[in-house]
C-alpha positions in Angstrom: -8.4 6.2 24.4 -6.9 8.4 21.7 -8.5 9.1 18.3 -5.8 7.0 16.6 -6.9 4.1 18.7 -10.5 4.6 17.8 -9.6 4.8 14.1 -7.5 1.6 14.6 -10.4 -0.3 15.9 -12.6 0.8 13.0 -9.8 -0.2 10.6 -9.9 -3.7 12.1 -13.6 -4.0 11.6 -13.3 -2.7 8.0 -10.5 -5.3 7.4 -12.7 -8.0 8.8 -15.4 -7.1 6.3 -13.0 -7.2 3.4 -11.7 -10.6 4.5 -15.2 -12.0 4.7 -16.0 -10.6 1.2 -12.8 -12.0 -0.2 -13.7 -15.5 1.2 -17.2 -15.2 -0.2 -16.0 -14.5 -3.7 -13.0 -16.7 -3.4 -10.5 -13.9 -4.1 -7.3 -14.4 -2.1 -5.9 -11.0 -3.0 -9.0 -9.4 -1.4 -8.5 -11.5 1.7 -4.9 -10.4 2.0 -5.9 -6.8 1.5 -8.4 -7.2 4.4 -5.7 -8.7 6.6 -3.4 -5.8 5.8 -6.1 -3.4 7.0 -6.6 -5.5 10.2 -2.9 -5.4 10.9 -2.7 -1.6 10.5 -5.8 -1.3 12.7 -4.2 -3.5 15.4 -1.0 -1.4 15.4 -3.0 1.9 15.6 -5.3 0.7 18.4 -2.6 -0.9 20.5 0.1 1.8 20.2 -2.0 4.9 19.4 0.2 5.8 16.4 -0.8 7.8 13.3 -1.8 6.1 10.1 1.5 7.0 8.4 3.5 5.6 11.3 1.6 2.3 11.3 2.0 2.0 7.5 5.8 2.6 7.9 6.1 -0.1 10.5 4.2 -2.6 8.4 6.2 -1.7 5.3 9.5 -2.1 7.3 8.3 -5.5 8.6 7.4 -6.7 5.1 10.7 -5.6 3.7 12.4 -7.7 6.4 10.3 -10.7 5.5 11.1 -10.3 1.8 14.9 -10.0 2.4 14.9 -13.0 4.7 12.9 -15.0 2.0 15.4 -13.9 -0.7 18.3 -15.0 1.5 16.8 -18.4 2.0 16.2 -18.9 -1.7 19.8 -17.9 -2.5 21.1 -20.3 0.1 19.1 -23.2 -1.5 20.5 -22.7 -4.9 
């Protein structure tokens, strides 16, 4: 197991704590931030990539979702 994988596992636990805190205080943005940490941790653990690479992959994925969402909205109108 590489150090990136160990850091990924700890990032997942940290994200879980943030999610739980967000649910306790009824703050959806905190819950989403925790889920973001969890996703980064899963990518780092599973693929053993650096933090910057994991963040780039997540950012690229989110850009794809946003553009698909924008296309659907423009097709409705």
